C-alpha positions in Angstrom: 109.6 101.9 95.9 111.4 104.5 98.0 109.8 107.3 96.0 106.4 105.8 96.5 107.0 105.3 100.2 108.1 108.9 100.5 105.0 110.1 98.6 102.7 108.0 100.8 104.4 109.5 104.0 104.0 113.1 102.7 100.4 112.5 101.8 99.6 110.9 105.2 101.2 113.8 106.9 99.6 116.6 104.9 96.5 115.7 102.8 95.2 112.1 103.3 94.4 111.7 99.6 95.3 108.0 99.6 93.2 107.3 102.6 90.2 109.3 101.4 90.3 107.5 98.0 91.2 104.1 99.5 94.0 103.8 97.0 97.1 101.7 97.6 100.6 103.2 96.8 102.3 101.7 95.1 99.6 100.0 93.1 100.0 96.7 91.4 100.4 98.2 87.9 96.8 98.2 87.2 94.9 99.2 90.4 95.9 101.8 93.0 98.4 104.6 92.4 101.0 103.9 89.8 103.7 105.8 87.9 102.4 107.9 85.1 105.6 109.5 84.0 109.3 109.8 84.8 111.1 112.7 83.2 114.5 114.3 83.4 114.2 118.1 83.2 117.4 119.9 82.3 117.9 123.7 82.5 121.0 124.8 80.7 122.4 126.5 77.7 121.0 123.8 75.5 118.0 122.9 77.7 115.0 124.7 79.1 115.4 128.2 80.4 112.3 128.2 82.6 109.0 126.4 83.2 106.0 128.7 83.4 103.3 128.1 86.0 101.3 124.9 85.2 99.6 121.9 86.7 100.2 118.3 86.0 96.6 117.6 85.0 95.5 114.0 85.5 98.1 113.0 88.0 97.6 112.8 91.8 101.1 113.5 93.1 104.2 115.0 91.6 107.6 114.3 93.1 110.5 116.5 92.0 114.0 115.3 92.9 116.8 117.8 92.5 119.9 116.0 91.0 122.2 118.9 90.8 124.0 120.7 93.5 122.6 124.3 93.9 126.1 125.6 93.4 126.0 124.2 89.8 123.4 126.6 88.5 122.0 130.1 89.0 118.3 130.9 89.0 115.9 128.0 88.3 114.4 128.0 91.7 111.4 125.7 92.4 108.2 127.6 93.0 105.5 125.4 94.5 102.4 125.6 96.7 103.1 125.5 100.5 102.4 122.0 101.8 99.5 122.4 104.3 96.4 124.5 103.8 97.2 126.2 100.5 93.9 126.9 98.5 93.6 124.7 95.4 93.9 127.2 92.7 96.0 130.1 94.1 99.1 131.5 92.4 102.1 131.6 94.6 105.3 133.3 95.2 106.9 130.8 97.5 110.4 129.6 96.7 110.6 126.2 98.2 113.9 125.1 99.8 115.3 122.6 97.4 118.8 121.1 97.7 120.5 118.2 95.9 118.8 115.0 96.8 115.7 116.6 98.2 112.3 115.2 97.0 109.6 117.8 96.8 106.1 116.2 96.8 103.0 118.2 96.0 99.5 117.6 94.7 99.7 117.6 90.9 96.6 119.9 90.5 98.3 122.7 92.4 100.1 125.4 90.2 103.9 125.2 90.2 106.8 126.5 88.2 110.5 126.8 87.9 111.9 130.3 87.8 114.2 131.7 85.1 117.5 129.8 84.7 120.5 132.1 84.7 123.4 129.8 84.2 125.0 126.4 84.8 123.1 123.2 84.6 120.1 122.2 86.7 118.8 118.6 86.5 115.6 117.3 88.1 113.9 114.0 88.1 110.1 114.5 87.9 107.9 111.5 88.8 104.2 111.8 88.5 101.8 109.3 90.0 98.2 108.7 89.1 95.3 106.4 89.7 95.7 104.7 86.3 97.8 101.8 85.2 101.5 102.0 85.1 102.5 103.9 82.0 104.8 102.0 79.6 106.7 103.5 76.8 108.4 106.8 76.1 105.4 109.2 76.5 102.9 110.5 79.0 99.8 108.3 79.3 96.5 110.1 79.0 94.0 107.4 79.0 93.1 104.3 81.1 95.1 101.8 79.1 98.5 102.9 80.2 99.7 102.8 76.5 97.9 105.7 74.9 100.0 108.5 73.5 99.4 111.7 75.2 100.3 115.4 74.7 102.4 117.5 76.9 101.5 119.3 80.1 
């Protein structure tokens, strides 16, 4: 509920997507904006080393929450579009301020990345919200049923 409320506030302050589409957040599990995926991303010796520029196609909003203290890792900086007024398909060089406990919200169709990891352990909780039903199961929903198996980003 707190993540949904935060996303709704950021949207109201920056883009107005929810108002324009007349979608409630959170939805009721079927209608409105619901959770599409919740993922733990770990950058470490055994985990990822970087995440190339991509979009979260099919989702409306992405919320990245940094779980690690920035002193626990080197590199792995969040690269995301600026909040207000950034063109929809531009590449970016903006390193976003991102400290432990911060929740960075952005429109999912905007390109974003994580720079090269150089040491330590970086953990981030990534929550994607979409205008489909709440996704159930250990996978990314791709269709309207909320239960379909989908591919990766």
